[in-house]
PAKEVEX-333201 format. One line per field, with one value per residue (C-alpha): x, y, z; residue number from 1. Coordinates in nm, 3 decimals, always signed. Example, Ala and Ser with C-alpha at 12.3 -4.5 7.8 and 13.67 -1.06 7.14 Angstrom:
2
c1 <- +1.230/+1.367 $
c2 <- -0.450/-0.106 $
c3 <- +0.780/+0.714 $
marmar <- 1/2 $
//
This chain:
313
c1 <- +1.370/+1.470/+1.371/+1.317/+1.129/+0.915/+0.893/+0.781/+0.480/+0.379/+0.388/+0.179/-0.063/-0.148/-0.191/-0.346/-0.169/+0.247/+0.289/+0.183/+0.352/+0.723/+0.698/+0.616/+0.958/+1.165/+1.176/+1.100/+0.791/+0.946/+1.205/+0.954/+0.767/+1.018/+1.144/+0.751/+0.716/+1.085/+0.898/+0.602/+0.793/+1.011/+0.735/+0.546/+0.233/+0.041/+0.044/-0.171/-0.465/-0.365/-0.661/-0.897/-0.851/-0.722/-0.548/-0.627/-0.447/-0.530/-0.605/-0.240/-0.129/-0.330/-0.109/+0.195/+0.175/+0.070/+0.376/+0.574/+0.483/+0.610/+0.922/+1.017/+0.938/+1.183/+1.426/+1.385/+1.429/+1.832/+1.906/+1.666/+1.892/+2.217/+2.105/+1.958/+2.331/+2.480/+2.262/+2.153/+1.878/+1.839/+1.673/+1.294/+1.031/+0.671/+0.424/+0.064/-0.107/-0.532/-0.683/-0.796/-0.462/-0.268/-0.306/-0.225/+0.020/+0.266/+0.371/+0.416/+0.694/+0.820/+1.095/+1.225/+1.219/+1.457/+1.675/+1.766/+1.744/+1.859/+1.954/+1.546/+1.361/+1.011/+0.762/+0.401/+0.059/-0.276/-0.523/-0.818/-0.749/-0.881/-0.623/-0.402/-0.428/-0.436/-0.094/+0.015/-0.062/+0.044/+0.414/+0.328/+0.322/+0.601/+0.363/+0.069/-0.057/-0.436/-0.741/-0.699/-0.811/-0.855/-0.839/-0.641/-0.484/-0.182/-0.140/+0.044/-0.051/+0.161/-0.050/+0.130/-0.115/-0.517/-0.674/-0.977/-1.310/-1.389/-1.737/-1.781/-2.094/-2.197/-2.362/-2.720/-2.703/-2.920/-2.574/-2.395/-2.494/-2.350/-1.989/-1.905/-2.062/-2.150/-2.271/-2.624/-2.644/-2.548/-2.793/-2.653/-2.891/-2.756/-2.400/-2.258/-2.070/-1.758/-1.869/-1.849/-1.503/-1.384/-1.319/-1.361/-1.718/-1.758/-1.595/-1.862/-2.189/-2.058/-1.992/-2.377/-2.441/-2.648/-2.662/-2.571/-2.916/-2.935/-3.287/-3.234/-3.497/-3.469/-3.086/-2.816/-2.457/-2.140/-1.795/-1.465/-1.283/-1.349/-1.311/-1.649/-1.829/-1.668/-1.815/-2.134/-2.201/-2.118/-2.365/-2.655/-2.696/-2.603/-2.260/-1.997/-1.745/-1.348/-1.029/-0.819/-0.527/-0.734/-0.851/-0.486/-0.509/-0.848/-0.891/-0.946/-1.322/-1.408/-1.232/-1.463/-1.737/-1.509/-1.624/-1.467/-1.610/-1.663/-1.399/-1.342/-1.343/-1.376/-1.139/-0.956/-0.653/-0.404/-0.132/+0.162/+0.040/+0.307/+0.291/+0.368/+0.686/+0.838/+1.005/+1.249/+1.169/+1.422/+1.298/+0.931/+1.082/+1.279/+0.949/+0.729/+1.004/+0.982/+0.611/+0.562/+0.788/+0.610/+0.301/+0.303/+0.370/+0.042/-0.181/-0.146/-0.521/-0.458/-0.838/-1.015/-1.226/-1.103/-1.411/-1.338/-1.340/-1.500/-1.837/-2.122/-2.350 $
c2 <- -3.756/-3.493/-3.096/-3.259/-3.519/-3.283/-3.040/-3.335/-3.407/-3.062/-3.076/-3.393/-3.258/-2.944/-3.060/-3.430/-3.582/-3.720/-3.608/-3.266/-3.202/-3.404/-3.142/-2.857/-2.967/-3.010/-3.373/-3.695/-3.860/-4.156/-3.984/-3.797/-4.103/-4.330/-4.042/-3.980/-4.358/-4.387/-4.103/-4.313/-4.666/-4.464/-4.295/-4.634/-4.481/-4.360/-4.002/-4.029/-4.243/-4.362/-4.600/-4.280/-4.011/-3.764/-3.908/-3.798/-3.715/-3.892/-3.834/-3.860/-3.695/-3.353/-3.333/-3.418/-3.185/-2.920/-2.982/-3.021/-2.638/-2.516/-2.757/-2.586/-2.282/-2.262/-2.433/-2.149/-1.893/-1.953/-1.845/-1.558/-1.509/-1.539/-1.284/-1.047/-1.048/-1.000/-0.713/-0.868/-0.779/-1.007/-1.328/-1.436/-1.236/-1.295/-1.028/-1.056/-0.722/-0.710/-0.600/-0.256/-0.136/-0.289/-0.078/+0.224/+0.155/-0.089/+0.141/+0.419/+0.157/-0.115/+0.106/+0.289/-0.072/-0.259/-0.005/+0.077/-0.325/-0.511/-0.814/-0.900/-1.080/-0.935/-1.202/-1.011/-1.179/-1.023/-1.172/-1.141/-1.078/-1.415/-1.616/-1.397/-1.494/-1.880/-1.843/-1.641/-1.882/-2.192/-2.010/-1.936/-1.587/-1.369/-1.080/-0.907/-0.576/-0.524/-0.336/-0.376/-0.450/-0.852/-0.922/-1.297/-1.434/-1.540/-1.250/-0.922/-0.557/-0.260/+0.014/+0.170/+0.458/+0.575/+0.630/+0.828/+0.742/+0.986/+1.069/+1.041/+1.210/+1.295/+1.642/+1.526/+1.341/+1.419/+1.499/+1.712/+2.018/+1.972/+2.074/+1.822/+1.477/+1.332/+0.951/+1.091/+1.143/+0.800/+0.538/+0.197/+0.154/+0.411/+0.355/+0.143/-0.119/-0.339/-0.727/-0.946/-1.053/-0.713/-0.548/-0.222/-0.340/-0.437/-0.065/+0.114/-0.142/-0.051/+0.317/+0.312/+0.104/-0.116/-0.498/-0.711/-0.777/-0.519/-0.431/-0.369/-0.191/-0.175/-0.319/-0.447/-0.412/-0.534/-0.506/-0.581/-0.276/+0.133/+0.246/+0.027/+0.198/+0.530/+0.485/+0.350/+0.672/+0.902/+0.727/+0.832/+0.472/+0.640/+0.749/+0.564/+0.533/+0.566/+0.513/+0.819/+0.710/+0.590/+0.961/+1.110/+0.970/+1.002/+1.245/+1.660/+1.625/+1.326/+1.480/+1.748/+1.500/+1.423/+1.533/+1.492/+1.387/+1.630/+1.586/+1.314/+1.149/+0.814/+0.579/+0.284/+0.157/-0.061/-0.253/-0.459/-0.807/-1.115/-1.438/-1.361/-1.579/-1.250/-1.465/-1.238/-0.975/-0.770/-0.705/-0.665/-0.385/-0.226/-0.303/-0.064/+0.167/+0.239/+0.249/+0.439/+0.717/+0.734/+0.716/+0.993/+1.260/+1.152/+1.134/+1.421/+1.359/+1.337/+1.382/+1.061/+0.769/+0.427/+0.234/-0.165/-0.401/-0.665/-0.769/-0.724/-1.021 $
c3 <- -0.111/-0.369/-0.432/-0.808/-0.716/-0.509/-0.797/-1.064/-0.776/-0.807/-1.177/-1.231/-0.902/-1.150/-1.475/-1.398/-1.648/-1.636/-2.008/-1.986/-1.630/-1.802/-2.074/-1.856/-1.631/-1.932/-1.899/-2.057/-1.912/-1.805/-1.634/-1.460/-1.412/-1.249/-0.981/-0.877/-0.840/-0.662/-0.393/-0.331/-0.341/-0.050/+0.133/+0.101/-0.019/-0.357/-0.433/-0.700/-0.837/-1.200/-1.267/-1.347/-1.641/-1.552/-1.225/-0.908/-0.555/-0.267/+0.004/+0.199/-0.158/-0.082/+0.246/+0.053/-0.277/-0.003/+0.210/-0.116/-0.208/+0.134/+0.099/-0.276/-0.177/+0.136/-0.131/-0.367/-0.078/-0.031/-0.370/-0.320/+0.024/-0.180/-0.443/-0.179/+0.009/-0.314/-0.407/-0.741/-0.880/-1.189/-1.317/-1.441/-1.277/-1.370/-1.323/-1.353/-1.468/-1.505/-1.824/-1.696/-1.595/-1.861/-2.171/-1.932/-1.687/-1.886/-2.123/-1.849/-1.695/-1.882/-2.047/-1.747/-1.560/-1.812/-1.831/-1.465/-1.451/-1.729/-1.560/-1.489/-1.758/-1.701/-1.801/-1.822/-1.814/-1.847/-1.620/-1.409/-0.995/-0.943/-1.227/-1.075/-0.725/-0.838/-1.022/-0.737/-0.455/-0.679/-0.751/-1.145/-1.059/-0.878/-0.830/-0.991/-1.029/-0.930/-0.784/-0.381/-0.093/-0.141/+0.199/+0.118/+0.399/+0.173/-0.006/+0.038/-0.079/-0.143/-0.277/-0.627/-0.672/-0.602/-0.948/-0.933/-1.136/-1.394/-1.560/-1.954/-2.033/-2.353/-2.423/-2.483/-2.139/-1.834/-1.597/-1.944/-1.716/-1.424/-1.359/-1.113/-1.032/-0.701/-0.610/-0.580/-0.949/-1.038/-1.156/-1.209/-1.525/-1.675/-1.670/-1.978/-1.794/-1.812/-1.847/-1.541/-1.383/-1.418/-1.097/-1.230/-1.227/-0.891/-0.838/-1.012/-0.894/-0.522/-0.567/-0.705/-0.396/-0.628/-0.645/-0.947/-1.026/-1.293/-1.469/-1.864/-2.063/-2.401/-2.431/-2.225/-2.304/-2.089/-2.288/-2.233/-2.366/-2.234/-2.615/-2.686/-2.383/-2.485/-2.808/-2.715/-2.463/-2.800/-2.933/-2.695/-2.522/-2.136/-1.945/-1.851/-1.587/-1.657/-1.430/-1.455/-1.666/-1.941/-1.985/-2.035/-2.444/-2.526/-2.875/-2.773/-2.841/-2.626/-2.363/-2.344/-2.195/-1.913/-1.588/-1.250/-0.900/-0.569/-0.337/-0.229/-0.550/-0.598/-0.682/-0.688/-0.507/-0.737/-0.560/-0.619/-0.484/-0.383/-0.173/+0.164/+0.168/-0.051/-0.276/-0.519/-0.300/-0.428/-0.766/-0.596/-0.414/-0.727/-0.926/-0.681/-0.652/-1.047/-1.086/-0.786/-0.892/-1.234/-1.133/-0.914/-1.149/-1.359/-1.074/-0.828/-0.665/-0.296/-0.149/-0.276/-0.133/-0.179/-0.389/-0.303/-0.594/-0.376/-0.533/-0.201/-0.157 $
marmar <- 1/2/3/4/5/6/7/8/9/10/11/12/13/14/15/16/17/18/19/20/21/22/23/24/25/26/27/28/29/30/31/32/33/34/35/36/37/38/39/40/41/42/43/44/45/46/47/48/49/50/51/52/53/54/55/56/57/58/59/60/61/62/63/64/65/66/67/68/69/70/71/72/73/74/75/76/77/78/79/80/81/82/83/84/85/86/87/88/89/90/91/92/93/94/95/96/97/98/99/100/101/102/103/104/105/106/107/108/109/110/111/112/113/114/115/116/117/118/119/120/121/122/123/124/125/126/127/128/129/130/131/132/133/134/135/136/137/138/139/140/141/142/143/144/145/146/147/148/149/150/151/152/153/154/155/156/157/158/159/160/161/162/163/164/165/166/167/168/169/170/171/172/173/174/175/176/177/178/179/180/181/182/183/184/185/186/187/188/189/190/191/192/193/194/195/196/197/198/199/200/201/202/203/204/205/206/207/208/209/210/211/212/213/214/215/216/217/218/219/220/221/222/223/224/225/226/227/228/229/230/231/232/233/234/235/236/237/238/239/240/241/242/243/244/245/246/247/248/249/250/251/252/253/254/255/256/257/258/259/260/261/262/263/264/265/266/267/268/269/270/271/272/273/274/275/276/277/278/279/280/281/282/283/284/285/286/287/288/289/290/291/292/293/294/295/296/297/298/299/300/301/302/303/304/305/306/307/308/309/310/311/312/313 $
//
């Protein structure tokens, strides 16, 4: 039994196809198939049922795959331990970022990070929180940046910053005369929302203490873009809520429509999340230090109330 064989088993388990698994492992399909077969012969069990399309994992195979994940992760820890001992911060590092954070946060820290740590090959992917969690579990992401708390047993969360919610209220809106907003002012059916799947949407719904069974009077708009929501608000379709960093680059005339909340301001917690095994922790620590130091200069809010991104049943 070798680490390579276990890596091949994990690839087949993920892709349910020997050819695709071989492509992902950068080997020929016969080579991968032979090594998986060799392991099955050694263990005297079938890990995969090849008679089905796509192939399935046998019951004993599921247990082997679960253990293989642990073994491969621990093997990777050995190199990680050596790198940490040498003080080396470098190598591939794959980072997921949720869509409502990526456009504002990434330009703030990326250049500073790659200049400070040129030996790190940072691979960045925009992903939903749920996709990110699965990819961290499967070992396809080293870390992610997401709204927390997530309350997941195998995930560690380290807060980076707390980002207040800001109201975007056009001049003809019923709340236009209010100097500061409060949660009592909000009606979820009067707020233009991001589409399902965005954790900021869940935060807004939780802030309004509403359920997701939203009524629609004349129309229902759900967008994946804050820019679209702002434009619709300008057309008199309602108001919307924005994360603070998204307000910094609005046009000056649009900034006059921004309204802060009474303290404590509702806010979302943005954290660096990663597997509890803490692989590549030296890079994770470096990333957190760079992001936190930069964002502290942009967000000077202290008195906030964290709004959960989790859907309430």
